[in-house]
C-alpha positions as CSV (number, residue, x, y, z in Angstrom):
1,M,110.1,37.6,45.6
2,T,107.4,38.0,48.3
3,T,104.6,36.1,49.8
4,P,101.1,37.3,48.7
5,D,100.8,39.1,52.0
6,G,103.9,41.2,51.2
7,R,106.6,39.6,53.3
8,A,110.0,38.7,51.9
9,L,110.7,35.1,51.1
10,P,114.1,33.4,51.3
11,M,114.3,33.2,47.5
12,E,114.5,36.8,46.4
13,Q,116.9,36.1,43.5
14,P,116.0,34.1,40.4
15,C,116.5,30.4,40.8
16,V,119.3,29.3,38.5
17,V,118.6,26.0,36.8
18,S,121.1,23.5,35.6
19,R,121.4,22.2,32.1
20,S,119.5,19.2,31.0
21,T,119.1,17.1,27.9
22,T,116.1,16.1,25.8
23,A,116.3,13.1,23.4
24,G,120.0,12.9,23.9
25,R,120.7,16.5,22.7
26,D,121.9,19.5,24.8
27,T,118.9,21.8,25.3
28,T,121.0,24.8,26.3
29,H,123.7,24.7,23.6
30,G,123.9,23.6,20.0
31,H,124.1,24.9,16.5
32,H,120.8,26.8,16.7
33,P,120.7,30.1,18.5
34,P,118.3,30.3,21.5
35,V,114.8,31.6,21.0
36,R,112.5,33.4,23.5
37,H,108.7,33.1,23.3
38,L,105.9,34.8,25.1
39,V,103.2,32.2,25.8
40,A,99.8,33.4,27.1
41,V,97.6,30.7,28.6
42,G,93.9,31.2,29.2
43,G,91.4,29.1,31.1
44,V,91.5,27.5,34.6
45,V,95.3,28.0,35.3
46,Q,95.2,29.8,38.6
47,G,94.9,27.9,41.9
48,V,95.6,24.6,40.3
49,G,99.4,24.4,40.7
50,F,100.0,25.6,37.1
51,R,102.9,28.1,37.9
52,P,104.8,25.4,39.9
53,F,104.2,23.0,37.1
54,V,105.6,25.5,34.5
55,H,108.6,26.1,36.8
56,A,109.3,22.4,37.1
57,L,108.8,21.8,33.4
58,A,111.2,24.6,32.4
59,T,113.7,23.4,34.9
60,E,113.6,19.9,33.5
61,L,114.1,21.1,30.0
62,G,117.0,23.5,30.9
63,L,115.0,26.6,29.9
64,S,115.1,30.0,31.4
65,G,112.5,32.7,31.8
66,Q,109.5,33.5,34.1
67,V,105.8,32.9,34.7
68,A,103.2,35.1,36.3
69,N,99.5,35.1,36.8
70,D,97.8,37.9,35.0
71,P,94.2,39.0,34.5
72,T,93.7,36.6,31.6
73,G,95.4,33.5,33.0
74,A,99.1,32.9,33.0
75,R,101.9,34.7,31.1
76,I,105.1,32.8,30.4
77,E,108.4,34.0,28.9
78,I,110.5,31.0,27.9
79,E,114.0,31.0,26.5
80,G,116.4,28.3,25.3
81,H,117.2,25.9,22.5
82,P,114.4,25.8,19.9
83,E,113.8,22.0,20.3
84,A,113.5,22.4,24.1
85,V,111.1,25.4,23.7
86,A,109.0,23.3,21.2
87,A,108.9,20.4,23.7
88,F,107.9,22.9,26.5
89,R,105.0,24.2,24.4
90,H,103.8,20.6,23.7
91,R,104.0,19.4,27.3
92,L,102.4,22.6,28.6
93,T,99.0,21.3,27.6
94,A,99.7,17.5,27.3
95,D,101.0,17.3,30.9
96,A,99.1,20.1,32.6
97,P,98.0,19.6,36.3
98,P,94.8,17.6,36.7
99,L,92.7,20.6,38.0
100,A,93.8,22.8,35.0
101,D,91.4,23.5,32.1
102,I,93.4,25.2,29.4
103,A,91.1,27.2,27.1
104,S,93.7,28.9,24.9
105,V,97.4,29.2,24.2
106,S,98.9,31.9,22.1
107,T,102.6,32.4,21.3
108,S,104.6,35.3,20.0
109,E,108.4,35.8,19.6
110,L,110.5,38.0,21.8
111,P,114.2,38.9,21.5
112,P,116.4,36.5,23.6
113,T,117.9,38.1,26.7
114,G,120.5,35.5,27.7
115,V,119.1,35.4,31.2
116,T,119.6,32.2,33.2
117,G,117.2,30.5,35.6
118,F,113.5,30.4,35.7
119,T,111.4,32.3,38.2
120,I,107.8,32.8,39.4
121,V,107.2,36.5,39.5
122,P,104.4,38.5,41.2
123,S,101.0,38.7,39.4
124,T,100.0,41.6,37.3
125,T,96.6,43.2,37.7
126,G,94.1,44.8,35.3
127,H,91.1,43.8,33.3
128,G,90.7,40.3,31.9
129,R,89.4,36.8,32.5
130,A,91.4,34.5,34.8
131,L,89.2,31.6,35.7
132,V,89.0,30.1,39.1
133,P,88.7,26.3,39.6
134,P,86.0,24.6,41.6
135,D,86.8,23.5,45.1
136,A,88.5,20.1,45.3
137,A,88.4,17.3,47.9
138,T,91.4,16.8,50.2
139,C,94.0,14.8,48.3
140,D,95.6,11.5,49.5
141,A,98.9,13.2,50.3
142,C,97.3,15.7,52.6
143,L,95.2,13.0,54.3
144,T,98.4,11.0,55.0
145,E,99.9,14.1,56.7
146,L,96.6,14.7,58.6
147,A,96.8,11.3,60.2
148,D,100.6,11.3,60.8
149,P,101.4,12.2,64.5
150,A,104.9,13.1,63.4
151,D,103.7,15.7,60.8
152,R,103.4,19.3,61.8
153,R,100.0,19.4,60.2
154,H,98.7,16.4,62.1
155,R,95.0,17.0,62.7
156,H,95.1,20.4,61.0
157,P,91.6,21.2,59.8
158,F,92.8,23.4,57.0
159,I,95.4,21.2,55.4
160,T,95.7,21.7,51.7
161,C,98.2,21.8,48.8
162,T,98.3,22.8,45.1
163,D,96.2,19.7,44.2
164,C,93.3,20.1,46.6
165,G,91.3,22.3,48.9
166,P,89.0,25.4,48.6
167,R,89.3,27.6,45.5
168,F,86.0,29.1,44.2
169,T,84.5,29.6,47.7
170,I,87.5,31.6,49.0
171,T,88.3,33.7,46.0
172,T,87.1,37.3,46.0
173,A,88.8,38.6,42.8
174,T,91.3,37.6,40.1
175,P,94.2,37.1,39.5
176,Y,94.1,34.2,42.0
177,D,96.6,35.0,44.7
178,R,96.4,34.9,48.5
179,A,95.6,38.6,48.5
180,T,92.5,38.0,46.5
181,T,91.2,35.2,48.7
182,T,89.7,35.0,52.2
183,M,93.1,33.7,53.3
184,A,94.5,37.2,53.0
185,A,93.9,37.9,56.7
186,F,96.2,35.0,57.7
187,P,99.9,35.8,57.1
188,M,102.1,32.8,56.6
189,C,104.5,31.7,59.3
190,P,108.2,31.3,58.3
191,R,107.8,27.5,57.8
192,C,104.7,27.9,55.5
193,A,106.4,30.7,53.7
194,A,109.4,28.5,53.0
195,E,107.2,25.8,51.6
196,Y,105.4,28.3,49.5
197,A,108.7,29.4,48.0
198,D,110.3,26.0,47.5
199,P,109.9,24.7,43.9
200,S,110.4,21.1,45.1
201,D,107.6,21.4,47.7
202,R,104.0,20.2,47.1
203,R,102.8,23.6,48.5
204,F,104.9,25.7,46.2
205,H,102.6,28.7,45.5
206,A,99.6,27.0,47.1
207,Q,97.6,30.1,48.1
208,P,95.5,28.6,51.0
209,V,98.6,27.1,52.6
210,A,98.5,27.3,56.4
211,C,99.3,25.4,59.6
212,W,98.5,25.4,63.3
213,A,100.9,28.4,63.7
214,C,99.4,30.7,61.1
215,G,96.1,29.5,59.7
216,P,92.4,30.0,60.6
217,G,91.2,28.7,63.9
218,L,88.6,25.9,64.5
219,R,86.4,26.2,67.6
220,L,83.3,24.6,69.1
221,T,80.8,26.8,70.8
222,G,77.4,26.3,72.4
223,A,76.8,24.4,75.6
224,V,80.6,23.8,75.8
225,R,83.6,25.6,74.2
226,R,86.6,23.9,72.8
227,D,89.4,25.3,70.5
228,G,91.9,23.7,68.2
229,E,92.4,20.0,68.3
230,A,89.9,19.6,71.1
231,A,87.0,21.1,69.1
232,P,86.5,18.2,66.6
233,A,87.1,15.6,69.3
234,E,84.4,17.1,71.5
235,A,82.1,17.5,68.5
236,R,82.6,13.8,67.7
237,R,81.7,12.9,71.3
238,M,78.5,15.1,71.1
239,L,77.4,13.4,67.9
240,A,77.8,10.0,69.5
241,A,75.6,11.3,72.3
242,G,72.8,12.3,70.0
243,A,73.6,16.0,69.5
244,I,72.8,18.0,66.3
245,L,75.7,20.2,65.2
246,A,76.1,23.1,62.8
247,V,79.4,22.5,61.1
248,K,81.0,25.1,58.8
249,G,82.5,23.5,55.7
250,I,84.0,24.9,52.5
251,G,80.9,26.4,51.0
252,G,78.6,26.9,54.0
253,Y,77.2,25.4,57.1
254,H,75.8,21.9,57.4
255,L,73.5,20.4,60.1
256,V,75.0,17.1,61.1
257,C,73.9,14.2,63.3
258,D,74.3,10.5,63.8
259,A,72.4,8.8,60.8
260,T,71.8,5.6,62.8
261,D,69.9,7.3,65.6
262,P,66.1,7.4,64.9
263,R,65.4,9.9,67.7
264,T,68.1,12.4,66.6
265,V,67.3,12.2,62.9
266,G,63.6,12.6,63.7
267,E,64.4,15.6,65.9
268,L,66.5,17.2,63.1
269,R,63.7,16.7,60.7
270,R,61.3,18.4,63.1
271,R,63.6,21.3,63.8
272,K,64.4,21.9,60.1
273,D,60.7,21.6,59.1
274,R,61.9,19.1,56.5
275,G,58.7,17.1,56.1
276,D,59.6,13.7,54.5
277,K,62.2,15.1,52.1
278,P,65.2,12.7,52.2
279,F,68.4,13.7,54.0
280,A,71.9,13.1,52.5
281,V,74.4,11.2,54.5
282,M,78.2,11.2,54.7
283,A,80.1,7.9,54.9
284,P,83.8,7.7,55.7
285,D,84.8,5.4,52.9
286,P,83.3,3.6,49.8
287,G,82.9,0.3,51.8
288,T,80.5,2.0,54.2
289,A,78.7,3.7,51.3
290,A,78.2,0.2,49.7
291,R,76.4,-1.0,52.8
292,L,73.9,1.8,52.3
293,G,73.2,1.5,48.6
294,H,74.2,-0.3,45.4
295,L,77.6,1.0,44.4
296,G,78.4,0.1,40.8
297,P,81.6,1.2,39.0
298,G,80.0,4.4,37.7
299,E,78.7,5.4,41.1
300,R,82.1,4.6,42.7
301,R,83.9,6.7,40.2
302,V,81.8,9.8,40.8
303,L,81.6,9.2,44.6
304,M,85.5,9.1,44.8
305,G,86.2,11.9,42.3
306,R,87.7,15.3,43.2
307,S,84.3,16.9,43.2
308,R,82.9,14.6,45.9
309,P,79.2,15.2,45.2
310,I,76.2,13.5,46.8
311,V,75.6,10.4,44.7
312,L,72.1,8.9,44.6
313,L,72.3,5.2,45.2
314,R,69.5,2.6,45.1
315,R,68.9,1.8,48.8
316,R,69.9,-1.5,50.3
317,D,67.2,-3.7,51.8
318,P,67.4,-4.0,54.8
319,F,68.4,-0.4,55.2
320,P,71.0,0.0,58.0
321,L,70.2,3.6,58.9
322,A,67.4,5.3,60.8
323,P,64.2,5.1,58.7
324,Q,63.7,8.8,59.1
325,V,66.8,9.4,56.8
326,C,64.9,8.9,53.5
327,P,61.3,7.8,54.0
328,G,59.5,6.8,50.8
329,S,62.6,7.3,48.6
330,P,64.1,4.5,46.4
331,D,67.5,6.2,46.8
332,I,69.9,7.2,49.5
333,G,72.1,10.3,48.8
334,V,75.7,9.4,49.9
335,M,78.9,11.5,49.9
336,L,82.4,11.0,51.1
337,P,84.3,13.6,53.2
338,H,85.6,16.5,51.1
339,A,87.2,18.7,53.8
340,P,89.6,17.9,56.6
341,V,87.1,18.8,59.2
342,H,84.9,15.9,58.0
343,W,87.7,13.4,58.5
344,L,88.2,14.7,62.0
345,L,84.5,14.2,62.8
346,F,84.8,10.6,61.8
347,G,88.0,10.3,63.8
348,L,91.6,9.3,62.9
349,P,93.3,6.0,63.8
350,G,93.4,5.6,67.5
351,D,90.5,8.0,68.3
352,P,87.6,6.9,70.4
353,P,84.8,5.6,68.1
354,G,82.0,7.9,67.0
355,P,79.2,7.5,64.5
356,D,80.2,5.8,61.3
357,T,77.5,7.5,59.2
358,L,76.4,11.1,59.5
359,V,73.3,13.0,58.2
360,V,74.8,16.0,56.5
361,T,72.2,18.5,55.3
362,S,72.3,22.1,54.3
363,G,72.5,24.6,57.2
364,N,69.3,26.4,56.9
365,V,65.6,26.2,57.6
366,S,63.9,24.5,54.7
367,G,63.2,27.0,51.9
368,E,65.9,29.4,53.0
369,P,69.4,29.9,51.4
370,L,72.5,28.2,52.8
371,V,74.1,30.0,55.7
372,T,77.7,31.1,55.3
373,D,78.2,34.0,57.7
374,D,79.2,33.1,61.2
375,R,77.1,35.6,63.1
376,E,74.1,34.8,60.9
377,A,74.7,31.1,61.6
378,M,74.5,31.7,65.3
379,L,71.1,33.5,64.8
380,R,69.5,31.5,61.9
381,L,70.6,28.1,63.2
382,S,69.7,28.8,66.8
383,G,67.0,26.3,67.7
384,L,68.3,23.9,65.0
385,A,71.7,23.1,66.3
386,D,72.9,22.2,69.8
387,A,76.5,23.5,69.1
388,W,78.5,25.1,66.4
389,L,81.8,23.8,65.0
390,W,83.1,26.7,63.0
391,H,86.2,28.6,61.9
392,D,87.2,32.2,61.1
393,R,88.1,31.9,57.4
394,P,85.3,33.7,55.6
395,I,83.4,32.1,52.8
396,A,83.3,34.4,49.8
397,V,80.2,32.8,48.2
398,A,77.8,30.1,49.2
399,C,78.2,26.7,47.5
400,D,75.8,23.9,48.4
401,D,76.6,20.2,47.8
402,S,76.2,18.9,44.3
403,V,73.9,15.9,43.7
404,V,74.5,13.4,40.9
405,R,72.7,10.3,39.7
406,V,74.5,7.6,37.6
407,R,72.8,6.1,34.6
408,A,72.7,2.5,33.7
409,D,75.5,3.1,31.2
410,G,77.7,4.7,33.9
411,S,77.4,8.3,32.7
412,P,76.6,11.0,35.3
413,L,73.2,12.7,35.5
414,P,73.6,16.0,37.4
415,V,70.6,16.8,39.7
416,R,72.3,19.8,41.3
417,R,75.5,21.3,40.0
418,S,77.3,23.2,42.7
419,R,80.3,22.4,45.0
420,G,83.1,20.8,43.1
421,Y,81.7,21.7,39.7
422,A,80.9,25.4,39.8
423,P,82.2,27.6,38.2
424,A,83.9,25.2,35.8
425,R,83.8,26.5,32.2
426,I,81.3,25.0,29.8
427,R,82.6,25.1,26.2
428,L,79.9,26.3,23.8
429,P,79.5,25.2,20.2
430,V,78.7,28.7,19.0
431,A,80.1,32.1,19.8
432,V,77.9,34.4,21.9
433,R,77.9,38.0,22.9
434,P,78.5,38.8,26.6
435,V,75.2,37.7,28.3
436,L,73.8,37.1,31.8
437,A,71.0,34.6,32.0
438,V,69.1,34.6,35.2
439,G,67.5,31.2,35.2
440,G,64.2,30.3,36.7
441,D,62.6,30.8,40.2
442,L,63.1,27.2,41.4
443,K,66.6,25.6,41.7
444,N,67.9,28.9,40.5
445,T,71.4,29.2,39.0
446,L,72.9,32.1,36.9
447,C,74.9,31.8,33.8
448,L,77.4,34.3,32.3
449,A,78.7,33.6,28.8
450,E,80.9,35.2,26.2
451,G,82.6,33.8,23.1
452,D,82.7,30.1,23.3
453,S,82.6,29.9,27.1
454,A,79.8,29.8,29.7
455,W,80.0,29.7,33.5
456,L,77.2,28.6,35.8
457,S,76.9,29.8,39.3
458,A,76.6,27.5,42.3
459,H,73.1,26.4,43.2
460,I,71.2,29.3,44.6
461,G,67.8,27.6,45.2
462,D,64.3,28.8,45.2
463,L,63.8,32.6,45.0
464,D,60.8,32.8,47.3
465,G,62.2,34.9,50.2
466,L,64.2,38.1,50.5
467,A,67.3,36.2,51.8
468,A,67.3,34.0,48.7
469,Q,67.0,37.0,46.4
470,R,70.0,38.7,48.2
471,A,71.9,35.4,47.7
472,F,71.0,35.6,44.0
473,E,72.5,39.1,43.8
474,R,75.7,38.2,45.7
475,S,76.2,35.2,43.4
476,E,75.7,37.4,40.3
477,S,78.3,39.9,41.5
478,H,80.8,37.3,42.5
479,L,80.5,35.4,39.3
480,R,80.9,38.5,37.2
481,A,84.0,39.5,39.3
482,L,85.6,36.1,38.7
483,T,84.9,35.7,35.0
484,G,85.3,39.3,33.9
485,V,82.2,39.1,31.7
486,E,80.3,42.4,31.5
487,P,77.0,41.4,29.9
488,V,75.5,43.6,27.2
489,R,72.3,41.5,27.2
490,L,70.2,39.7,29.7
491,A,68.1,36.5,29.2
492,A,65.2,35.4,31.4
493,D,62.2,33.1,31.4
494,R,59.1,34.3,29.7
495,H,57.0,33.8,32.8
496,P,55.9,37.3,33.8
497,G,55.7,36.4,37.5
498,Y,59.2,35.0,38.0
499,R,61.2,37.0,40.5
500,S,64.3,36.3,38.4
501,T,62.6,37.8,35.3
502,R,61.4,40.9,37.3
503,W,65.0,41.4,38.5
504,A,66.2,41.3,34.9
505,R,63.6,43.8,33.7
506,R,64.6,46.2,36.4
507,D,68.3,46.0,35.3
508,G,67.7,48.2,32.3
509,R,70.0,46.4,29.8
510,P,68.4,44.7,26.7
511,L,66.5,41.7,27.8
512,T,65.6,38.6,25.7
513,P,62.8,36.4,27.1
514,V,63.3,32.7,26.4
515,Q,60.5,30.1,26.5
516,H,61.1,27.7,29.3
517,H,61.2,24.4,27.4
518,H,63.2,25.9,24.5
519,A,65.8,26.8,27.1
520,H,65.8,23.3,28.5
521,V,66.4,21.8,25.0
522,A,69.1,24.5,24.2
523,S,70.9,23.7,27.4
524,A,71.2,20.0,26.4
525,M,72.3,21.0,22.9
526,A,75.0,23.4,24.3
527,E,76.5,20.9,26.6
528,H,76.8,18.3,23.8
529,G,78.3,20.8,21.4
530,L,75.3,20.6,18.9
531,D,74.4,23.4,16.5
532,E,71.7,21.7,14.4
533,P,68.0,21.1,14.9
534,V,67.1,18.3,17.3
535,I,64.0,16.6,18.6
536,G,63.7,17.9,22.1
537,V,61.6,15.9,24.6
538,A,61.1,18.4,27.5
539,F,59.1,17.0,30.4
540,D,58.8,18.9,33.7
541,G,56.3,20.2,36.2
542,T,55.5,23.6,34.7
543,G,56.8,26.2,32.2
544,Y,55.1,29.2,30.8
545,G,53.8,28.4,27.3
546,D,53.3,30.6,24.3
547,D,49.5,30.4,24.8
548,G,49.7,31.2,28.5
549,A,49.1,27.6,29.5
550,A,51.4,25.7,31.9
551,W,53.4,23.5,29.5
552,G,55.4,20.5,30.6
553,G,54.9,17.6,28.2
554,E,56.5,18.9,25.1
555,V,58.1,17.5,22.0
556,L,59.8,20.3,20.1
557,L,61.9,20.6,16.9
558,A,64.4,23.1,18.2
559,D,67.7,24.9,17.5
560,Y,69.1,28.0,19.2
561,A,67.2,30.3,16.9
562,G,63.8,28.9,17.6
563,Y,61.5,25.9,18.0
564,R,58.3,24.3,16.7
565,R,55.9,22.5,18.9
566,L,55.5,19.0,17.4
567,A,53.4,17.3,20.1
568,H,52.4,17.7,23.7
569,L,50.3,16.0,26.4
570,A,46.7,17.0,26.1
571,Y,45.7,19.9,28.4
572,V,43.9,19.3,31.6
573,P,42.9,21.9,34.2
574,L,45.5,22.6,37.0
575,P,43.0,23.4,39.8
576,G,44.2,26.1,42.2
577,G,47.7,26.5,40.9
578,D,50.1,25.7,43.8
579,A,47.3,23.9,45.7
580,G,47.1,21.5,42.8
581,V,50.9,20.9,43.0
582,R,50.9,20.5,46.8
583,N,47.9,18.1,46.7
584,P,48.4,15.4,44.0
585,Y,44.9,14.1,44.6
586,R,43.6,17.3,43.0
587,M,45.5,16.5,39.8
588,A,44.3,12.9,39.9
589,L,40.7,14.1,40.1
590,S,41.2,16.6,37.4
591,H,42.7,14.0,35.1
592,L,39.8,11.6,35.9
593,R,37.3,14.3,35.1
594,A,39.0,15.1,31.7
595,A,39.0,11.3,30.9
596,Q,35.3,11.2,31.9
597,I,36.0,8.6,34.6
598,P,33.7,9.1,37.6
599,W,35.1,10.0,41.0
600,S,34.2,6.7,42.6
601,P,34.7,6.4,46.3
602,D,36.7,3.2,45.7
603,L,39.5,5.2,44.2
604,P,42.2,6.3,46.6
605,C,42.4,9.9,45.3
606,T,38.7,10.4,45.9
607,T,38.8,9.3,49.5
608,A,42.0,11.4,50.1
609,C,40.1,14.6,49.2
610,P,38.1,16.0,52.1
611,P,34.3,16.0,51.3
612,E,33.9,19.8,51.3
613,E,37.0,20.3,49.1
614,L,35.6,17.6,46.8
615,R,32.4,19.5,46.4
616,L,34.3,22.8,45.7
617,L,36.7,21.1,43.3
618,D,33.7,19.7,41.4
619,V,32.4,23.3,40.9
620,Q,35.8,24.7,40.2
621,L,36.5,22.2,37.4
622,A,33.0,22.5,36.0
623,R,33.2,26.3,35.7
624,G,37.0,26.6,35.1
625,L,37.5,28.8,38.1
626,G,41.1,29.3,39.1
627,C,42.2,26.6,36.7
628,T,45.1,26.9,34.4
629,P,45.4,24.4,31.5
630,T,48.5,22.3,31.8
631,S,50.2,19.7,29.5
632,S,52.7,18.8,32.3
633,V,54.0,15.2,32.5
634,G,55.2,16.0,36.0
635,R,51.6,16.7,37.0
636,L,50.6,13.4,35.3
637,F,53.1,11.6,37.5
638,D,51.5,13.3,40.5
639,A,48.1,12.3,39.4
640,V,49.0,8.6,39.0
641,S,50.8,8.6,42.3
642,S,47.6,9.7,44.1
643,L,45.3,7.6,41.9
644,V,47.1,4.4,43.0
645,G,47.2,5.5,46.7
646,I,51.0,6.3,47.0
647,C,51.2,10.0,47.7
648,H,48.2,12.4,48.1
649,R,50.0,15.4,49.7
650,A,53.5,16.5,48.6
651,G,55.7,17.9,51.4
652,Y,58.5,18.7,48.9
653,E,58.9,19.1,45.2
654,A,58.4,15.9,43.1
655,Q,57.7,13.8,46.2
656,A,54.7,12.1,44.5
657,A,56.7,11.3,41.4
658,M,59.7,10.0,43.4
659,E,57.5,7.7,45.5
660,L,55.9,6.5,42.3
661,E,59.3,5.7,40.9
662,A,60.2,3.9,44.1
663,A,57.2,1.7,43.8
664,A,58.0,0.9,40.2
665,V,61.5,-0.2,41.1
666,T,60.2,-2.7,43.6
667,A,58.0,-4.3,41.0
668,G,60.9,-6.2,39.5
669,R,60.9,-7.0,35.7
670,V,57.7,-5.9,34.0
671,R,57.6,-6.2,30.3
672,E,54.3,-4.7,29.2
673,G,53.1,-1.1,29.8
674,Y,49.8,0.5,29.2
675,A,48.8,1.9,25.8
676,F,49.5,5.6,25.8
677,G,50.2,8.3,23.4
678,L,51.0,12.0,24.1
679,G,47.4,12.8,23.0
680,R,44.6,12.4,25.5
681,P,45.7,10.1,28.4
682,A,42.1,8.8,28.9
683,P,42.9,5.2,27.9
684,L,45.9,5.1,30.2
685,L,43.8,6.3,33.2
686,A,41.0,3.8,32.4
687,A,43.5,1.0,32.3
688,I,45.0,2.0,35.6
689,V,41.5,2.2,37.2
690,A,40.7,-1.3,35.8
691,D,44.0,-2.7,37.2
692,L,43.2,-1.1,40.6
693,R,39.8,-2.7,40.7
694,A,41.3,-6.0,39.6
695,G,43.5,-6.0,42.7
696,A,46.8,-5.1,41.0
697,G,49.3,-3.6,43.4
698,A,50.7,-0.1,43.3
699,P,54.3,-1.3,42.3
700,L,52.9,-3.2,39.2
701,I,50.8,-0.3,38.1
702,A,53.7,2.2,38.7
703,A,56.0,0.0,36.5
704,R,53.4,-0.3,33.8
705,F,52.9,3.5,33.9
706,H,56.7,4.2,33.5
707,L,56.7,1.8,30.5
708,A,53.7,3.6,29.0
709,V,55.4,7.0,29.2
710,A,58.6,5.6,27.7
711,G,56.5,4.1,24.9
712,A,54.8,7.4,24.3
713,V,58.1,9.1,24.0
714,R,59.3,6.5,21.4
715,A,56.1,6.9,19.4
716,A,56.3,10.7,19.5
717,C,59.9,10.7,18.3
718,R,59.2,8.3,15.5
719,T,56.4,10.6,14.3
720,A,58.7,13.6,14.7
721,H,61.4,11.9,12.6
722,R,59.0,11.3,9.8
723,A,58.0,14.9,9.9
724,T,61.4,16.5,10.2
725,G,64.0,13.9,9.2
726,S,65.9,14.5,12.5
727,R,67.3,11.4,14.3
728,T,68.9,13.2,17.2
729,V,66.8,13.3,20.4
730,V,67.6,15.2,23.6
731,L,65.8,14.3,26.9
732,T,65.5,17.2,29.2
733,G,63.4,18.7,31.9
734,G,63.1,17.8,35.6
735,V,61.0,14.6,34.9
736,F,64.2,13.1,33.5
737,T,65.9,13.1,36.8
738,N,63.8,10.0,37.2
739,A,66.5,7.4,36.5
740,L,64.1,4.6,35.7
741,L,62.3,6.7,33.0
742,D,65.5,8.1,31.7
743,D,67.0,4.6,31.2
744,M,63.8,3.3,29.6
745,C,63.5,6.1,27.1
746,T,67.2,6.1,26.2
747,A,67.2,2.3,25.6
748,G,64.0,2.4,23.6
749,L,65.0,5.3,21.4
750,A,68.4,3.7,20.8
751,E,66.6,0.6,19.6
752,D,64.7,2.7,17.1
753,G,67.9,4.1,15.7
754,F,68.0,7.5,17.3
755,T,71.0,9.3,18.7
756,V,69.9,9.9,22.3
757,L,71.5,12.6,24.4
758,G,70.8,13.3,28.0
759,H,72.4,15.8,30.4
760,T,75.8,15.0,31.8
761,V,77.1,18.5,32.6
762,V,74.2,20.5,33.8
763,P,71.0,19.3,35.4
764,P,68.0,18.5,33.2
765,G,65.8,20.5,35.6
766,D,65.7,24.2,36.2
767,G,69.2,24.2,37.6
768,G,70.4,24.0,33.9
769,L,67.9,26.4,32.5
770,A,70.2,29.5,32.5
771,L,72.7,27.8,30.1
772,G,70.0,27.4,27.5
773,Q,68.7,30.9,28.0
774,A,72.2,32.3,27.5
775,V,72.8,30.5,24.2
776,V,69.4,31.3,22.8
777,A,69.5,35.0,23.8
778,A,73.1,35.8,22.7
779,R,73.7,33.7,19.6
780,P,74.9,34.5,17.0
781,A,77.4,37.0,18.3
782,E,76.6,39.5,15.5
783,R,72.8,39.4,16.1
């Protein structure tokens, strides 16, 4: 037996196991002759401690044989008494390691050999699909060793075991072995090799195993240089002094600073060109997180889970961090440490105190992809960071932090699905041919699917620049290498101008264009295992419609084969395209014109528009110049936000809607909303204007507006039920990342007797679009 880097281990001979008993009966002798089975296991069984688990289980049951990784998962030969073999097969799935996701188990008989002992043998190579698990946060056992001065991995920034650590972001190919990870360049020292070979050790066949003697090196460079243990200590001192650091984590670089220092947070915002977009923060423990935002049982469960995403919490008042952290947002994004280097930045017991809350944001200039390469980090983050805390273990693929909301019922609502979740398999309710879906142009993710399985890439982001498009291509190649899916068909959005769609057209394979909102509804159906028509409420900012308009306020009757448009928000002009999105006052004025409400100077949106632009906009709307008709509910939120004086210019996507939601939250309990149907919103706008002139505050108007939209959804679904008979509703589209609206709609529809399904696996916004595209384009398999 050898290590993955080819060196001999102390255990070259098979490990002979002793007899054991099960249910009081001898499992190695008896009246029945021994049997030998070949058990093939598919799914996420590599990099999760599965082979050590199999070894321990076979040893406990007194069975002999062997286990190996192969291109499709794991291959087990198991021999012994029939009852013991049957118990082994049952417990193989019932007691599997927590990170495992077993997709299939097939068994065939082999002739017994009489061999004794059970061994882990080298992996076999070839073609197949062995799935790699997501990265997992450092486990409690490793954290105990990290903080133990007597342990040889005390303060080791790459401490890991079979239950935790990097997986997806260090894997270059399958089967998952050290030779197919970015740890291949770091040969194990004798002590690590002995742990790797010891079946009783927690690091038995843990591929990223390393220590101070043989692992990657951590260093701090910039104004000062420190290596090893001194690097995080100096970094912590610099953070306390107001520095901004670039810190290399598991999936890429972060920019990090003290979240309580207004000057430093403001400087980071200026350097990163962040505008007012909220920053996420990292807290060392749930107690600190609870001081920042309201931490209920559902939020605590997600926050402390193995994936360790950013969890959006309702902000505490008074807010204990610098106001520049999340201006105008009702939420604060909080995560706990997920890599050893983060714990070292906060400090271990006995260390000098440093900041107890850190801003941790993606290492990039706003709009660019996440930086993973060290040389690139020194160039692209120059001028943003004062120093770099980095290591020499390469990152195989970028993986940004995941973002999750928690609904009122405690269920998760993904906003961004990436680190800790990608590339976990999504089980499909229908069989599909091998397909690659390329998603949209904003919040882009890719999806590969085949059979009853789909895999989403990590978050790629907006495909505006060349760097982002190259990241898209790297992610596609990496995901294809890990899943083994060779697509025979591509799926893309119908929008002719999307970069993702143009890339798919250049590919040359058969391409199926999928309507944007149909894909949203199909993604929700797929994650809930549905294969029947549903009422799909798809609200977002924009999606290319069948008539060329910008859809976004849609009620559809849909299944995977097609859809029928049952209702939609009345069209209004979107003046100037992106200019109308960046400047919500333009949408407010457009909606007022459509509702025949004069642009009175006492309305905030009128005064927000510069006089010359107001004159040009008047002409533009009158003549229809540069105006696309839109049914977007997202744009309606923008319009109301400006109309009531909350947000007139959006520095980041959905800023106006987020700030409108924040105002509604502060209104307290409001029982009655405005009258509003998904037809023409003129009565709604007239009521808002009347409330403004009567002196109603923005929070009350915002709350009544949210209630109005929820009421319109209920009315539209009741009408849809009468027309179709369906009582299943899915809520999808980026507007439903608004927790207040999502909860209102869910509660109201449930009162009306509907089965209401929201997203819990993929985001409702464009980050989940590719899943729906894949199922629509490639189902049924024989099509």
